[in-house]
C-alpha positions as CSV (number, residue, x, y, z in Angstrom):
1,X,-162.5,8.1,-74.7
2,X,-159.1,9.7,-75.5
3,X,-159.0,8.0,-78.9
4,X,-162.5,9.2,-79.7
5,X,-161.6,12.8,-78.8
6,X,-158.5,12.5,-80.9
7,X,-160.4,11.1,-83.9
8,X,-163.0,13.9,-83.7
9,X,-160.3,16.6,-83.4
10,X,-158.4,15.1,-86.4
11,X,-161.5,15.2,-88.5
12,X,-162.5,18.7,-87.6
13,X,-159.0,19.9,-87.9
14,X,-158.5,18.3,-91.3
15,X,-161.7,19.9,-92.5
16,X,-160.6,23.3,-91.2
17,X,-157.3,23.0,-92.9
18,X,-158.9,21.9,-96.2
19,X,-161.0,25.1,-96.1
20,X,-157.9,27.1,-95.5
21,X,-156.2,25.4,-98.4
22,X,-159.2,26.0,-100.7
23,X,-159.2,29.7,-99.9
24,X,-155.5,30.1,-100.5
25,X,-155.7,28.1,-103.8
26,X,-158.4,30.4,-105.0
27,X,-156.3,33.4,-104.2
28,X,-153.2,31.8,-105.7
29,X,-154.9,31.0,-109.0
30,X,-156.1,34.7,-109.2
31,X,-152.6,36.0,-108.2
32,X,-150.9,33.7,-110.7
33,X,-153.2,35.0,-113.5
34,X,-152.3,38.6,-112.5
35,X,-148.6,37.8,-112.6
36,X,-148.9,36.3,-116.1
37,X,-150.8,39.3,-117.2
38,X,-148.2,41.7,-115.8
39,X,-145.3,39.9,-117.3
40,X,-147.1,39.6,-120.6
41,X,-147.9,43.3,-120.8
42,X,-144.5,44.4,-119.8
43,X,-142.7,42.0,-122.1
44,X,-144.8,42.5,-125.2
45,X,-145.9,46.2,-124.8
46,X,-143.8,47.8,-122.2
47,X,-146.9,48.6,-120.1
48,X,-147.3,48.0,-116.4
49,X,-150.7,46.5,-116.4
50,X,-152.4,43.4,-115.0
51,X,-155.2,43.4,-117.6
52,X,-154.9,40.3,-119.8
53,X,-157.6,38.0,-121.3
54,X,-156.0,34.8,-122.5
55,X,-159.1,34.1,-124.6
56,X,-158.2,37.0,-126.9
57,X,-155.4,37.0,-129.4
58,X,-152.4,39.2,-128.4
59,X,-152.0,42.3,-130.4
60,X,-148.8,43.0,-132.3
61,X,-145.9,43.6,-129.9
62,X,-144.6,47.2,-129.5
63,X,-141.1,45.8,-130.3
64,X,-141.9,44.7,-133.9
65,X,-139.5,42.0,-135.1
66,X,-137.5,42.3,-131.8
67,X,-140.4,40.3,-130.2
68,X,-138.3,37.2,-131.0
69,X,-136.1,38.2,-128.1
70,X,-138.9,38.4,-125.6
71,X,-139.0,34.6,-124.9
72,X,-135.2,34.6,-124.7
73,X,-135.0,37.3,-122.0
74,X,-137.7,35.5,-120.1
75,X,-135.9,32.3,-120.4
76,X,-132.7,33.7,-118.9
77,X,-134.7,34.8,-115.8
78,X,-136.4,31.3,-115.6
79,X,-133.1,29.4,-115.7
80,X,-131.6,31.7,-113.1
81,X,-134.5,31.0,-110.7
82,X,-134.6,27.3,-111.3
83,X,-130.9,26.7,-111.2
84,X,-130.3,28.7,-108.0
85,X,-133.4,28.1,-105.9
86,X,-135.5,25.1,-106.9
87,X,-134.6,22.6,-109.7
88,X,-138.0,21.0,-109.0
89,X,-139.7,24.0,-110.6
90,X,-138.4,23.1,-114.1
91,X,-141.0,21.4,-116.3
92,X,-144.7,20.9,-115.8
93,X,-144.8,20.2,-112.1
94,X,-147.4,17.4,-111.7
95,X,-144.8,14.6,-111.8
96,X,-143.1,16.2,-108.8
97,X,-146.3,16.3,-106.9
98,X,-146.9,12.6,-107.6
99,X,-143.3,11.8,-106.6
100,X,-143.8,13.6,-103.3
101,X,-146.9,11.6,-102.6
102,X,-145.7,8.2,-103.7
103,X,-142.0,8.3,-102.8
104,X,-141.2,11.3,-100.6
105,X,-143.6,10.9,-97.7
106,X,-145.6,14.0,-98.7
107,X,-142.8,16.4,-98.4
108,X,-142.3,19.3,-100.8
109,X,-139.9,22.2,-100.1
110,X,-141.5,25.6,-99.4
111,X,-139.2,27.4,-101.8
112,X,-140.8,25.4,-104.7
113,X,-144.1,27.3,-104.3
114,X,-142.5,30.7,-104.8
115,X,-140.0,29.7,-107.5
116,X,-142.6,27.8,-109.5
117,X,-144.9,30.9,-109.4
118,X,-142.2,33.2,-110.7
119,X,-140.6,30.8,-113.2
120,X,-143.9,29.7,-114.8
121,X,-145.4,33.2,-114.7
122,X,-142.3,34.5,-116.6
123,X,-142.3,31.5,-119.0
124,X,-145.9,31.9,-120.0
125,X,-146.0,35.7,-119.8
126,X,-143.0,36.0,-122.2
127,X,-144.6,33.7,-124.8
128,X,-143.6,30.2,-123.6
129,X,-146.1,27.7,-125.1
130,X,-147.2,26.0,-121.9
131,X,-150.1,26.1,-119.6
132,X,-150.9,27.5,-116.1
133,X,-152.6,24.4,-114.6
134,X,-149.4,22.4,-113.8
135,X,-147.8,25.4,-112.0
136,X,-150.9,26.1,-109.9
137,X,-151.1,22.4,-109.0
138,X,-147.5,22.4,-107.8
139,X,-147.8,25.8,-106.1
140,X,-150.9,24.8,-104.1
141,X,-149.5,21.3,-103.4
142,X,-146.2,22.8,-102.1
143,X,-148.0,25.2,-99.8
144,X,-150.2,22.3,-98.6
145,X,-147.2,20.1,-97.9
146,X,-145.4,22.9,-96.0
147,X,-148.6,23.6,-94.0
148,X,-149.0,19.9,-93.1
149,X,-145.4,19.6,-92.0
150,X,-145.8,22.8,-89.9
151,X,-148.9,21.3,-88.3
152,X,-147.0,18.0,-87.7
153,X,-149.5,15.9,-89.6
154,X,-148.8,12.2,-90.2
155,X,-147.7,11.2,-93.6
156,X,-151.1,10.0,-94.7
157,X,-152.7,13.4,-93.9
158,X,-149.8,15.2,-95.5
159,X,-150.5,13.3,-98.7
160,X,-154.2,14.0,-98.4
161,X,-153.6,17.7,-97.9
162,X,-151.4,17.8,-101.0
163,X,-154.3,16.3,-103.0
164,X,-156.5,19.0,-101.5
165,X,-154.2,21.6,-102.8
166,X,-153.9,20.1,-106.2
167,X,-157.7,19.8,-106.5
168,X,-158.2,23.3,-105.3
169,X,-155.7,24.7,-107.8
170,X,-157.4,22.9,-110.7
171,X,-160.9,23.9,-109.5
172,X,-159.9,27.6,-109.2
173,X,-157.9,27.8,-112.4
174,X,-160.5,26.3,-114.7
175,X,-163.6,27.1,-112.7
176,X,-164.1,23.3,-112.5
177,X,-164.7,22.0,-109.0
178,X,-165.8,18.5,-110.2
179,X,-162.8,18.3,-112.4
180,X,-160.6,19.2,-109.5
181,X,-162.0,16.5,-107.3
182,X,-161.7,13.8,-110.0
183,X,-158.1,14.9,-110.8
184,X,-157.1,13.9,-107.3
185,X,-159.2,10.7,-107.3
186,X,-157.7,9.5,-110.6
187,X,-154.1,10.6,-110.1
188,X,-153.2,11.5,-106.5
189,X,-155.2,9.8,-103.8
190,X,-153.7,6.6,-102.5
191,X,-157.1,5.3,-101.4
192,X,-160.6,6.5,-102.2
193,X,-163.2,6.5,-99.5
194,X,-165.4,9.0,-97.7
195,X,-162.6,9.9,-95.3
196,X,-160.2,10.9,-98.1
197,X,-162.6,12.4,-100.6
198,X,-164.5,14.7,-98.3
199,X,-161.6,17.1,-97.6
200,X,-160.8,17.1,-101.3
201,X,-164.4,18.1,-102.1
202,X,-164.3,20.9,-99.5
203,X,-161.0,22.3,-100.8
204,X,-162.2,22.2,-104.4
205,X,-165.5,23.9,-103.6
206,X,-164.0,26.6,-101.6
207,X,-161.2,27.2,-104.2
208,X,-163.7,27.3,-107.0
209,X,-166.0,29.7,-105.2
210,X,-163.0,31.9,-104.2
211,X,-161.8,31.9,-107.8
212,X,-165.3,32.8,-109.1
213,X,-165.4,35.8,-106.7
214,X,-161.9,37.0,-107.7
215,X,-161.7,36.0,-111.4
216,X,-165.4,35.7,-112.4
217,X,-168.1,33.1,-112.8
218,X,-167.7,32.6,-116.5
219,X,-166.6,29.2,-117.9
220,X,-163.1,28.9,-119.4
221,X,-164.6,28.9,-123.0
222,X,-167.8,30.4,-124.3
223,X,-169.9,28.3,-126.7
224,X,-172.4,30.5,-128.7
225,X,-176.0,29.5,-128.1
226,X,-177.2,27.0,-130.6
227,X,-173.7,26.3,-131.9
228,X,-173.9,22.5,-131.3
229,X,-176.8,20.7,-133.0
230,X,-177.6,17.1,-134.0
231,X,-174.3,16.1,-132.3
232,X,-174.3,12.3,-132.1
233,X,-178.1,12.0,-132.6
234,X,-177.6,9.6,-135.5
235,X,-175.8,6.3,-135.1
236,X,-173.6,7.3,-138.0
237,X,-172.4,10.5,-136.5
238,X,-171.7,8.8,-133.1
239,X,-169.8,6.0,-134.9
240,X,-167.5,8.6,-136.6
241,X,-166.2,9.6,-133.2
242,X,-164.6,6.2,-132.7
243,X,-161.9,6.4,-135.4
244,X,-161.4,10.1,-134.6
245,X,-160.7,9.3,-131.0
246,X,-158.3,6.5,-132.1
247,X,-156.4,9.2,-134.1
248,X,-156.3,11.4,-131.0
249,X,-154.9,8.5,-129.0
250,X,-152.1,8.0,-131.5
251,X,-151.2,11.7,-131.5
252,X,-151.2,11.6,-127.7
253,X,-148.6,8.8,-127.9
254,X,-146.4,11.1,-130.1
255,X,-147.0,14.0,-127.8
256,X,-146.0,12.1,-124.6
257,X,-142.9,10.5,-126.2
258,X,-141.8,13.7,-127.9
259,X,-141.8,15.8,-124.7
260,X,-139.2,13.5,-123.1
261,X,-137.3,13.2,-126.4
262,X,-137.0,17.0,-126.6
263,X,-135.7,17.2,-123.0
264,X,-133.1,14.5,-123.8
265,X,-132.2,16.3,-127.1
266,X,-131.6,19.6,-125.4
267,X,-129.7,18.0,-122.5
268,X,-127.3,16.4,-125.0
269,X,-126.4,19.8,-126.5
270,X,-122.7,20.6,-125.6
271,X,-123.7,23.9,-123.9
272,X,-124.9,25.0,-120.5
273,X,-128.5,25.4,-119.3
274,X,-128.7,29.1,-120.1
275,X,-127.5,28.5,-123.6
276,X,-129.9,25.6,-124.1
277,X,-132.9,27.5,-123.1
278,X,-131.9,30.6,-125.0
279,X,-131.6,28.5,-128.2
280,X,-135.1,27.0,-127.6
281,X,-136.7,30.4,-126.8
282,X,-135.1,32.1,-129.8
283,X,-136.5,29.4,-132.1
284,X,-139.9,29.9,-130.4
285,X,-139.6,33.6,-130.9
286,X,-138.9,33.2,-134.6
287,X,-141.8,30.8,-134.9
288,X,-144.1,33.3,-133.2
289,X,-143.0,36.1,-135.4
290,X,-143.4,33.9,-138.5
291,X,-147.0,33.1,-137.5
292,X,-147.9,36.7,-137.0
293,X,-146.3,37.9,-140.2
294,X,-148.0,35.2,-142.2
295,X,-151.4,34.7,-140.6
296,X,-152.0,37.9,-138.5
297,X,-151.8,36.4,-135.0
298,X,-149.1,34.8,-132.9
299,X,-151.4,31.7,-132.3
300,X,-148.9,29.6,-130.5
301,X,-147.6,31.9,-127.7
302,X,-148.7,31.4,-124.1
303,X,-151.6,29.1,-123.1
304,X,-153.3,29.3,-126.5
305,X,-156.8,29.7,-125.2
306,X,-157.6,32.3,-127.9
307,X,-157.1,29.7,-130.6
308,X,-159.3,27.2,-128.7
309,X,-162.0,29.8,-128.3
310,X,-161.9,30.5,-132.1
311,X,-162.4,26.7,-132.8
312,X,-165.2,26.1,-130.4
313,X,-167.0,29.3,-131.6
314,X,-166.7,28.3,-135.2
315,X,-164.6,31.3,-136.1
316,X,-161.8,29.2,-137.6
317,X,-162.9,27.0,-140.5
318,X,-159.9,26.1,-142.7
319,X,-159.0,22.4,-142.2
320,X,-155.5,22.9,-143.7
321,X,-154.7,25.9,-141.5
322,X,-156.0,24.2,-138.3
323,X,-153.9,21.1,-139.2
324,X,-150.9,23.3,-139.5
325,X,-151.5,24.7,-136.0
326,X,-151.3,21.1,-134.7
327,X,-147.8,20.7,-136.0
328,X,-146.6,24.2,-135.1
329,X,-148.0,24.1,-131.6
330,X,-146.4,20.8,-130.9
331,X,-143.0,22.2,-132.0
332,X,-143.6,25.3,-129.8
333,X,-144.3,23.2,-126.8
334,X,-141.2,21.0,-127.3
335,X,-139.0,24.0,-127.7
336,X,-140.4,25.5,-124.5
337,X,-140.4,22.6,-122.2
338,X,-137.5,20.7,-123.7
339,X,-135.1,23.5,-123.4
340,X,-135.9,24.1,-119.7
341,X,-139.1,26.2,-119.5
342,X,-141.6,26.0,-116.6
343,X,-145.3,25.5,-117.2
344,X,-148.0,22.9,-117.6
345,X,-148.9,20.5,-120.4
346,X,-152.6,20.3,-119.7
347,X,-153.4,23.5,-121.7
348,X,-151.2,22.3,-124.7
349,X,-153.2,19.0,-124.6
350,X,-156.4,21.0,-124.8
351,X,-155.0,23.0,-127.7
352,X,-153.7,19.9,-129.6
353,X,-157.0,18.1,-129.1
354,X,-159.1,21.1,-130.2
355,X,-157.0,21.7,-133.4
356,X,-157.0,18.0,-134.2
357,X,-160.8,18.0,-133.8
358,X,-161.2,21.1,-135.8
359,X,-159.1,19.8,-138.7
360,X,-160.9,16.5,-138.7
361,X,-164.4,18.0,-138.4
362,X,-163.9,20.6,-141.1
363,X,-162.1,18.2,-143.4
364,X,-164.9,15.7,-143.0
365,X,-167.5,18.4,-143.7
366,X,-165.7,19.4,-146.9
367,X,-165.6,15.8,-148.1
368,X,-169.1,14.8,-147.0
369,X,-171.2,18.0,-146.8
370,X,-174.5,16.1,-146.7
371,X,-174.0,14.3,-143.4
372,X,-174.2,17.5,-141.3
373,X,-170.9,17.5,-139.4
374,X,-170.6,19.9,-136.4
375,X,-166.8,20.7,-136.6
376,X,-166.8,22.6,-133.3
377,X,-168.2,19.5,-131.6
378,X,-165.1,17.6,-132.8
379,X,-162.9,20.3,-131.3
380,X,-164.6,19.8,-127.9
381,X,-164.4,16.0,-128.1
382,X,-160.7,16.3,-129.2
383,X,-160.0,18.4,-126.1
384,X,-161.4,15.8,-123.8
385,X,-159.9,12.9,-125.6
386,X,-156.4,14.3,-125.8
387,X,-156.4,15.2,-122.1
388,X,-157.7,11.7,-121.2
389,X,-155.1,10.0,-123.3
390,X,-152.1,12.1,-122.2
391,X,-152.9,12.2,-118.4
392,X,-154.6,8.8,-117.8
393,X,-157.5,10.7,-116.3
394,X,-160.5,10.1,-118.5
395,X,-163.2,11.0,-116.0
396,X,-161.4,14.3,-115.2
397,X,-161.1,15.1,-118.9
398,X,-164.8,14.4,-119.6
399,X,-166.2,16.4,-116.7
400,X,-163.7,19.3,-117.0
401,X,-164.5,19.7,-120.7
402,X,-168.2,20.1,-119.7
403,X,-167.4,22.5,-116.9
404,X,-165.1,24.6,-119.1
405,X,-167.8,25.0,-121.7
406,X,-171.1,24.3,-119.9
407,X,-172.3,22.6,-123.1
408,X,-174.0,19.3,-122.3
409,X,-174.9,18.4,-125.9
410,X,-171.6,16.8,-126.7
411,X,-171.5,14.6,-123.6
412,X,-172.1,11.3,-125.5
413,X,-169.3,11.9,-128.1
414,X,-167.0,13.0,-125.3
415,X,-167.5,9.8,-123.4
416,X,-166.7,7.8,-126.6
417,X,-163.7,10.1,-127.2
418,X,-162.1,9.8,-123.7
419,X,-162.5,6.0,-123.6
420,X,-161.1,5.2,-127.0
421,X,-158.3,7.7,-127.0
422,X,-157.1,6.6,-123.5
423,X,-157.3,2.9,-124.5
424,X,-155.2,3.5,-127.7
425,X,-152.6,5.5,-125.9
426,X,-152.4,2.9,-123.1
427,X,-151.9,0.2,-125.7
428,X,-148.9,1.9,-127.2
429,X,-147.4,3.5,-124.1
430,X,-147.8,2.3,-120.5
431,X,-146.6,5.7,-119.2
432,X,-148.5,8.9,-119.6
433,X,-147.4,12.5,-119.7
434,X,-147.0,12.6,-115.9
435,X,-145.8,9.1,-115.0
436,X,-143.3,8.6,-117.8
437,X,-141.0,11.1,-116.1
438,X,-141.1,9.1,-112.9
439,X,-140.7,5.8,-114.7
440,X,-137.6,7.1,-116.3
441,X,-136.2,7.9,-112.8
442,X,-136.9,4.3,-111.8
443,X,-139.9,5.4,-109.7
444,X,-142.9,3.0,-109.7
445,X,-146.3,4.6,-110.0
446,X,-149.4,2.7,-108.9
447,X,-152.1,2.3,-111.5
448,X,-155.6,2.7,-110.1
449,X,-156.6,3.1,-106.5
450,X,-157.6,0.2,-104.2
451,X,-159.6,-0.2,-101.0
452,X,-157.4,0.4,-98.0
453,X,-157.4,-3.2,-96.6
454,X,-154.9,-2.1,-93.9
455,X,-157.6,0.0,-92.3
456,X,-159.9,-3.0,-91.8
457,X,-157.6,-5.9,-91.1
458,X,-157.1,-6.2,-87.4
459,X,-153.8,-7.3,-85.8
460,X,-155.6,-9.8,-83.6
461,X,-156.4,-11.7,-86.8
462,X,-152.7,-11.9,-88.0
463,X,-150.6,-11.9,-84.8
464,X,-148.9,-15.1,-83.7
465,X,-150.8,-16.4,-80.7
466,X,-148.4,-19.3,-80.2
467,X,-145.8,-18.0,-77.8
468,X,-144.3,-18.9,-74.4
469,X,-142.6,-17.0,-71.7
470,X,-139.0,-17.5,-70.8
471,X,-136.3,-15.9,-68.6
472,X,-133.3,-14.2,-70.2
473,X,-130.9,-16.8,-68.8
474,X,-133.0,-19.8,-70.0
475,X,-131.6,-22.1,-72.6
476,X,-134.1,-22.4,-75.4
477,X,-134.5,-24.9,-78.2
478,X,-135.0,-24.0,-81.8
479,X,-138.3,-25.7,-81.8
480,X,-140.5,-26.2,-84.8
481,X,-140.2,-22.7,-86.3
482,X,-143.7,-21.6,-85.4
483,X,-143.6,-20.6,-81.7
484,X,-142.5,-17.1,-80.6
485,X,-140.8,-16.6,-77.2
486,X,-141.5,-13.6,-74.9
487,X,-138.6,-12.9,-72.6
488,X,-139.5,-11.5,-69.2
489,X,-137.5,-10.2,-66.2
490,X,-137.9,-10.9,-62.5
491,X,-140.7,-8.3,-62.3
492,X,-142.7,-10.1,-65.0
493,X,-142.1,-7.3,-67.5
494,X,-141.4,-8.1,-71.2
495,X,-137.8,-7.2,-72.0
496,X,-137.3,-9.0,-75.4
497,X,-138.8,-11.2,-78.1
498,X,-137.5,-14.2,-79.9
499,X,-139.0,-14.7,-83.3
500,X,-139.8,-18.3,-84.5
501,X,-136.4,-20.0,-85.3
502,X,-136.4,-22.0,-88.4
503,X,-133.3,-24.0,-87.6
504,X,-133.4,-27.7,-86.9
505,X,-134.6,-29.0,-83.5
506,X,-131.8,-29.7,-81.1
507,X,-129.8,-26.5,-81.6
508,X,-129.9,-24.5,-78.3
509,X,-129.4,-20.9,-77.4
510,X,-129.4,-18.7,-74.3
511,X,-132.5,-16.5,-74.5
512,X,-130.7,-13.3,-73.5
513,X,-128.2,-13.8,-76.3
514,X,-130.7,-14.0,-79.2
515,X,-133.7,-11.9,-78.0
516,X,-134.7,-8.7,-79.8
517,X,-134.8,-5.8,-77.4
518,X,-135.9,-3.2,-79.9
519,X,-139.6,-4.1,-79.9
520,X,-142.7,-2.0,-79.3
521,X,-145.7,-2.9,-77.1
522,X,-149.0,-2.1,-78.9
523,X,-152.6,-2.5,-77.8
524,X,-154.7,-5.3,-79.1
525,X,-157.6,-4.3,-81.3
526,X,-155.6,-1.9,-83.5
527,X,-156.0,-2.1,-87.3
528,X,-153.0,-3.2,-89.4
529,X,-152.7,0.4,-90.7
530,X,-152.5,1.7,-87.1
531,X,-150.0,-1.0,-86.2
532,X,-147.8,-0.1,-89.2
533,X,-147.9,3.6,-88.1
534,X,-146.8,2.8,-84.6
535,X,-144.0,0.4,-85.7
536,X,-142.7,3.0,-88.2
537,X,-143.0,5.9,-85.7
538,X,-140.8,4.1,-83.2
539,X,-138.5,2.6,-85.9
540,X,-139.1,-1.0,-84.8
541,X,-139.6,-4.2,-86.7
542,X,-141.4,-6.4,-84.1
543,X,-144.2,-5.8,-81.6
544,X,-145.7,-7.5,-78.6
545,X,-149.4,-7.2,-78.4
546,X,-151.0,-6.7,-75.0
547,X,-154.5,-5.9,-73.8
548,X,-153.6,-2.4,-72.8
549,X,-150.4,-1.6,-74.6
550,X,-148.2,-2.1,-71.6
551,X,-145.2,-4.5,-71.1
552,X,-146.9,-6.5,-68.4
553,X,-146.4,-10.2,-69.2
554,X,-149.8,-11.3,-67.8
555,X,-151.5,-9.0,-70.4
556,X,-149.6,-10.3,-73.5
557,X,-152.0,-11.8,-76.1
558,X,-149.7,-12.2,-79.1
559,X,-146.6,-11.3,-81.0
560,X,-146.4,-9.4,-84.3
561,X,-143.3,-10.2,-86.3
562,X,-142.2,-9.1,-89.8
563,X,-143.2,-12.5,-91.1
564,X,-146.8,-11.9,-89.8
565,X,-147.0,-8.5,-91.4
566,X,-145.6,-9.7,-94.8
567,X,-148.0,-12.6,-94.9
568,X,-151.0,-10.3,-94.2
569,X,-149.9,-7.9,-97.0
570,X,-149.4,-10.8,-99.4
571,X,-152.9,-12.2,-98.7
572,X,-154.4,-8.7,-99.1
573,X,-152.6,-8.1,-102.4
574,X,-154.5,-11.1,-103.9
575,X,-157.7,-9.1,-103.9
576,X,-156.3,-6.7,-106.5
577,X,-154.8,-9.1,-109.0
578,X,-156.3,-8.8,-112.5
């Protein structure tokens, strides 16, 4: 009865905390947008205002050519924050969240949430060419981790709550609850089942609804009615998306590799972190000014949504100019993140995919006007394909592209795009834009999620049932290496265990001299996962299994040794070999 009550309380409590996380993620996404707007307006126009629409091009700065210094001043503030308070806030954030789940027992410092908010808000607001999704994922994940630690949740639930925070952040930022759910399923959850997915769903739904109330119900990008037509209706048109997606996959490889190359290049400069970032941001400022003086808009500053909106609306039609934006945006991203900026790489992936699609589509239309190419459709497919290839999350990319545009016409080409682009990138680079950072640290990252065998395998199936009782002063023989010995005292209580001894028969020992006294009694009928939790919680390596979890010798039913646990895990791993 006690276990049943505890299970119900955990379920109800977890759902309640997931709701709280969703609410706070929605508020955080709204607040983060306001911060970016405030920094942007102060930095570019000297106005104290929160009014900022990222889907509209920024007007000419009030500072004229001195706008080149805006990213530099922002960069100084960012480096000061990161260097003095939270080094984890540097970069795009999602790798740190994955590292916390897979290698740090679900622990993220609380300071990271605040510093990441400020550093990324300043980077993006002052023109840094990065996105807001990575920061909001880390902000919400850090808060969720701190909340879970404060509530004294076990590691598995801390990790689950981090996934709830990440999903909530994605859902609220992009108004994409399904995308938020799939983001955690593909990248963060250690196992996928109804128990783990339901809290993530709740958090995403609550966050998206909160975001819609505070930010607005509109999708991230508006597709004019009737813009897409005859997309993929003919076999020829659908077939064209295959080579296009392969090109996106190749560019994704370049993008992923170049990000870490740029970080290494800046790190090798014989100057300090402030000087490195100032150099990068000054170069970005010059690039921004050059784009404005030459083409009338900054184009590459900030999240870049205005350019994407132009492409999917059909307002930008020059294939050569769009191709130029691919190159210039890539350089801008490398300058920002490589020199030490703070921000996400999801939005740059959308930008690069959209511009690649636009350049390909309009170029194809110019060469073969009779086949009826919908160039904006290629921009949408490029967005999904690039995100799928760079993040290793093809389902997330496909669904989020639909949620961000609410245009279902392009769904078949999008499915082709994400599959082919992901396969091409995977062929040339095992690591993606998130995991490559961890791989370079020597951190292993699991590929794919498997059934939680530990939850279903019972200790009664794997424990050693061949044992005998001995007194501590008894002289024992090494035996055949299969029989465990349970050492008992005069009150018939278990006081130690002797694992099977693999030495040759004939070698004798005194039981009290070789027994392990640091054991734990556990109740029979537990799952392997529950047994692992109890063993880890008490810092023990061996357990005696009894009918009621006591140390009474007459209730012992088996012994659980490291050998038994290792053998069980080895057998379970065979289920997932490819």
